[in-house]
PLY file of the C-alpha trace (Angstrom):
ply
format ascii 1.0
element vertex 310
property float x
property float y
property float z
element edge 309
property int vertex1
property int vertex2
end_header
21.02 11.50 23.80
23.62 8.98 22.24
22.43 6.65 19.66
24.13 3.35 18.85
23.41 1.48 15.67
25.45 -1.64 16.63
25.92 -3.55 19.84
29.66 -3.46 19.24
29.62 0.24 19.40
28.34 0.20 23.10
30.90 0.38 25.92
29.82 -1.10 29.29
28.62 1.64 31.75
29.27 2.14 35.33
25.63 1.80 36.33
23.40 1.19 33.60
19.73 1.37 34.17
18.04 -0.71 31.26
14.95 -1.25 29.57
13.90 -2.76 26.13
11.08 -2.84 23.71
9.81 -1.75 20.43
8.13 1.31 21.91
6.23 2.18 19.02
4.41 5.49 19.69
6.20 6.23 23.16
2.58 6.39 24.41
1.68 6.87 27.90
2.25 3.30 29.07
5.56 3.20 27.65
6.13 6.68 29.58
5.37 4.95 32.88
8.07 2.70 32.34
10.39 5.50 31.26
9.71 7.43 34.15
10.87 4.56 36.40
13.73 4.23 34.50
14.70 7.91 35.07
14.08 7.79 38.92
16.06 4.59 39.27
18.90 6.14 37.46
18.73 9.25 39.43
18.62 7.34 42.77
21.83 5.35 41.94
23.55 8.00 39.80
23.39 5.61 37.11
22.65 6.29 33.06
19.18 5.43 31.31
19.71 3.07 28.45
16.86 1.92 26.21
17.30 -1.13 23.76
15.01 -0.99 21.06
14.77 -3.10 17.63
14.64 -1.95 14.11
12.74 -3.03 11.88
9.83 -3.89 13.82
10.16 -7.65 14.79
6.68 -8.36 13.37
7.84 -7.59 9.97
10.66 -9.87 10.01
9.21 -12.86 11.81
5.80 -12.51 10.09
6.58 -11.26 6.38
2.78 -11.89 5.64
1.99 -9.00 7.97
3.22 -6.59 5.30
0.13 -4.31 5.96
1.55 -3.58 9.56
1.64 0.31 10.13
3.77 2.03 12.43
3.17 5.09 14.73
6.69 6.35 14.53
9.85 6.17 12.13
12.95 5.27 13.99
13.92 9.06 13.88
10.58 10.13 15.43
10.96 7.43 18.22
14.30 8.42 18.96
13.25 12.44 19.28
10.45 11.02 21.68
12.67 8.97 24.05
15.21 11.80 24.19
12.20 14.00 25.43
11.60 11.22 28.03
15.18 11.74 29.29
16.79 8.81 27.71
20.64 9.05 27.71
21.55 6.20 25.61
19.51 4.60 22.87
20.76 1.00 21.45
18.98 0.39 18.09
19.60 -3.55 17.67
18.93 -4.58 13.94
16.27 -7.40 14.18
16.99 -9.96 11.90
15.85 -13.70 11.66
19.34 -14.62 13.15
18.90 -12.21 16.06
15.64 -13.80 16.77
17.14 -17.06 17.29
19.35 -15.84 20.26
18.34 -17.54 23.16
17.25 -15.79 26.31
20.19 -16.83 28.38
22.60 -15.46 25.73
20.46 -12.19 25.69
21.06 -11.70 29.52
24.89 -12.82 29.42
25.95 -11.24 26.30
23.91 -8.28 25.85
22.62 -7.13 29.22
25.65 -7.89 31.15
28.70 -7.99 28.96
27.61 -5.37 26.69
25.88 -2.98 28.82
27.01 -3.33 32.28
23.41 -3.64 33.31
22.96 -2.94 37.19
19.18 -2.49 37.02
16.61 -3.69 34.56
13.10 -2.28 34.40
10.76 -4.11 32.57
6.72 -3.84 31.89
4.61 -6.77 33.03
4.62 -9.88 30.84
7.89 -8.95 29.22
9.28 -11.64 27.18
12.40 -11.88 25.11
14.88 -14.20 23.26
14.17 -17.08 21.07
10.40 -17.79 20.74
9.90 -15.35 23.68
11.02 -17.90 26.14
12.58 -15.33 28.55
10.51 -14.17 31.36
10.58 -12.08 34.39
10.80 -15.13 36.35
14.15 -16.25 34.72
15.53 -12.60 35.00
14.92 -12.83 38.93
16.79 -16.22 38.93
19.66 -14.81 36.92
19.93 -11.37 38.58
22.11 -12.46 41.69
24.60 -14.40 39.83
25.29 -11.46 37.29
25.13 -8.59 39.60
22.00 -6.80 38.57
18.48 -6.11 39.93
15.36 -6.54 38.06
12.20 -4.56 38.28
8.93 -5.29 36.77
6.22 -2.49 36.51
3.03 -3.88 38.08
0.30 -4.76 35.67
-2.01 -2.29 37.25
0.24 0.75 36.86
0.09 0.28 33.13
-3.33 -1.13 32.46
-5.12 1.76 34.23
-4.39 3.67 31.30
-5.78 1.08 29.07
-3.27 1.86 26.29
-1.38 -0.12 23.60
0.14 0.53 20.35
-2.58 -1.53 18.48
-5.24 0.34 20.21
-3.74 3.65 18.91
-3.64 2.29 15.51
-6.98 1.32 15.40
-8.21 4.88 16.72
-6.39 6.63 13.93
-7.34 4.13 11.15
-10.97 5.09 12.25
-10.45 8.89 12.41
-10.62 8.81 16.31
-8.10 11.58 16.72
-9.10 12.16 20.27
-8.46 8.63 21.56
-4.98 8.63 19.85
-4.10 11.72 21.39
-5.29 10.67 24.72
-3.28 7.34 24.59
-0.12 9.19 23.04
-0.12 11.99 25.33
0.44 14.41 22.59
-0.82 14.62 18.87
-0.16 12.22 16.27
1.97 13.31 13.46
3.04 12.97 9.98
6.42 14.08 8.51
6.95 14.47 4.53
8.72 16.24 1.75
6.54 18.79 -0.14
6.11 17.72 -3.88
4.48 19.01 -6.95
0.90 18.34 -7.53
-1.66 19.66 -10.11
-2.40 22.99 -8.36
-6.21 22.26 -8.06
-6.40 23.62 -4.51
-4.86 26.94 -5.97
-7.68 27.14 -8.55
-10.16 26.45 -5.65
-8.58 29.18 -3.61
-7.02 26.72 -1.04
-3.31 26.11 -2.17
-2.01 23.00 -0.65
1.25 21.53 0.10
1.31 18.01 -1.07
3.47 15.72 1.15
5.10 12.73 0.28
6.31 10.40 3.07
9.46 8.72 3.16
8.71 5.96 5.28
6.65 3.18 3.66
5.48 1.58 6.85
4.28 4.92 8.42
0.38 4.53 9.35
-1.67 7.17 7.57
-4.94 7.90 9.52
-8.50 7.39 7.84
-9.21 9.43 4.90
-10.93 12.88 5.54
-10.43 16.51 6.15
-8.60 17.27 9.51
-7.75 20.46 11.79
-3.99 20.39 12.00
-0.93 22.29 13.19
1.96 22.41 10.74
5.66 22.76 11.87
7.96 24.24 9.21
11.52 24.77 10.33
10.93 26.62 13.80
7.53 28.21 12.97
4.10 26.56 13.58
1.03 27.32 11.77
-2.65 26.36 11.55
-4.32 24.56 8.65
-6.34 21.77 7.52
-5.44 18.47 5.90
-6.64 16.13 3.26
-6.23 12.44 3.05
-8.11 11.01 0.06
-8.59 9.79 -3.50
-10.08 13.16 -4.43
-13.48 11.48 -5.83
-14.78 14.86 -6.99
-12.34 15.05 -9.68
-12.07 11.04 -10.11
-8.68 10.85 -8.39
-6.91 7.61 -8.91
-4.54 7.44 -6.05
-4.61 8.71 -2.39
-3.03 12.07 -1.78
-2.09 13.92 1.48
-2.17 17.61 1.21
-2.36 20.46 3.65
-3.68 24.09 3.39
-1.47 26.12 5.66
-3.48 29.23 6.95
-1.80 32.33 6.57
1.12 31.26 4.50
2.44 31.68 1.00
6.02 30.68 0.35
7.70 28.38 -1.88
8.64 25.12 0.06
8.93 22.42 -2.55
11.47 19.96 -1.43
11.23 20.93 2.00
9.95 19.08 5.23
6.82 19.71 6.98
5.45 18.11 10.37
1.78 17.70 10.44
0.17 17.24 13.77
-3.49 15.87 14.07
-5.81 17.98 16.12
-9.29 16.84 15.16
-11.29 15.16 12.34
-13.58 17.55 10.71
-15.41 15.25 8.23
-15.02 12.21 6.19
-14.16 12.28 2.56
-16.92 12.98 0.14
-17.69 13.32 -3.71
-19.22 16.84 -4.73
-21.35 17.55 -7.69
-18.72 20.18 -9.07
-15.79 22.10 -8.08
-17.81 24.96 -7.06
-19.83 22.94 -4.54
-16.28 21.57 -3.22
-15.11 25.19 -2.94
-17.81 26.14 -0.70
-17.55 23.17 1.50
-13.77 24.05 1.88
-14.54 27.17 2.99
-16.82 25.63 5.87
-14.12 23.09 6.77
-11.64 26.21 7.16
-14.09 27.90 9.50
-14.68 24.82 11.53
-11.05 24.24 11.76
-10.51 27.91 12.87
-13.01 27.32 15.46
-11.05 24.40 16.99
-7.72 25.87 16.34
-8.28 29.31 17.55
-11.23 29.23 20.01
-12.46 32.65 21.16
0 1
1 2
2 3
3 4
4 5
5 6
6 7
7 8
8 9
9 10
10 11
11 12
12 13
13 14
14 15
15 16
16 17
17 18
18 19
19 20
20 21
21 22
22 23
23 24
24 25
25 26
26 27
27 28
28 29
29 30
30 31
31 32
32 33
33 34
34 35
35 36
36 37
37 38
38 39
39 40
40 41
41 42
42 43
43 44
44 45
45 46
46 47
47 48
48 49
49 50
50 51
51 52
52 53
53 54
54 55
55 56
56 57
57 58
58 59
59 60
60 61
61 62
62 63
63 64
64 65
65 66
66 67
67 68
68 69
69 70
70 71
71 72
72 73
73 74
74 75
75 76
76 77
77 78
78 79
79 80
80 81
81 82
82 83
83 84
84 85
85 86
86 87
87 88
88 89
89 90
90 91
91 92
92 93
93 94
94 95
95 96
96 97
97 98
98 99
99 100
100 101
101 102
102 103
103 104
104 105
105 106
106 107
107 108
108 109
109 110
110 111
111 112
112 113
113 114
114 115
115 116
116 117
117 118
118 119
119 120
120 121
121 122
122 123
123 124
124 125
125 126
126 127
127 128
128 129
129 130
130 131
131 132
132 133
133 134
134 135
135 136
136 137
137 138
138 139
139 140
140 141
141 142
142 143
143 144
144 145
145 146
146 147
147 148
148 149
149 150
150 151
151 152
152 153
153 154
154 155
155 156
156 157
157 158
158 159
159 160
160 161
161 162
162 163
163 164
164 165
165 166
166 167
167 168
168 169
169 170
170 171
171 172
172 173
173 174
174 175
175 176
176 177
177 178
178 179
179 180
180 181
181 182
182 183
183 184
184 185
185 186
186 187
187 188
188 189
189 190
190 191
191 192
192 193
193 194
194 195
195 196
196 197
197 198
198 199
199 200
200 201
201 202
202 203
203 204
204 205
205 206
206 207
207 208
208 209
209 210
210 211
211 212
212 213
213 214
214 215
215 216
216 217
217 218
218 219
219 220
220 221
221 222
222 223
223 224
224 225
225 226
226 227
227 228
228 229
229 230
230 231
231 232
232 233
233 234
234 235
235 236
236 237
237 238
238 239
239 240
240 241
241 242
242 243
243 244
244 245
245 246
246 247
247 248
248 249
249 250
250 251
251 252
252 253
253 254
254 255
255 256
256 257
257 258
258 259
259 260
260 261
261 262
262 263
263 264
264 265
265 266
266 267
267 268
268 269
269 270
270 271
271 272
272 273
273 274
274 275
275 276
276 277
277 278
278 279
279 280
280 281
281 282
282 283
283 284
284 285
285 286
286 287
287 288
288 289
289 290
290 291
291 292
292 293
293 294
294 295
295 296
296 297
297 298
298 299
299 300
300 301
301 302
302 303
303 304
304 305
305 306
306 307
307 308
308 309
């Protein structure tokens, strides 16, 4: 997959099959659109193109929404789109200036002149251009003039799965990992660098890797203990992850730390991907470290029953 960080870097294709959107999460609803994109490109011997916007338009248009958290970094989104068979990914920098482009200018200046769009595939109720003025009806009117066709994915084809990025965010913030997994079609994940902690986990017999996320807007699920899988380089491990303020030791800030089972390597400064499998319990305050230690052992046993069922 080729990634373009500027519209000017893109050379028009002979037969571009195009869709556009934020695609946060690349969930099963998005996958319905992308499947149609692949099928159409294959039928016409064309190439698939996804237009996406970064940063997320809501962060630019509604700066008061700084509490918005996203399911993907751009790099994660790009990797997921590549898995879905996208051949060309155009990342358009979303600015106040870009948001003022009229729908007609978007059609002629970007879809036609820059991409060479021959087929446009969009989800139902897709809006674009200044003040979201552009619509499927406008695209249908313009399509014959500019030599492209437009297809709208019917409402029922997406609605039957009942999914949206907002629903996934809500589920994760409530610790409902099963619903998020169902809507995403895969486990939700966090990626971060391993940084030094206070080594309390090692004292308790459960050494942890403390994760520092590099993306400020990445959504962090509800506080608690989770059964997870951990990707380090090319290897996958089982483990349990803690998100919380460590109330037993009067912690002052939220930490994300993972105990990787059957693992004992120095990985400070390295990157880990943590995939959420199940919420084991919410965060709790214990009377002392010994009680906490016994609970961690029970947590590990519960995690192993989920991750390695007999």
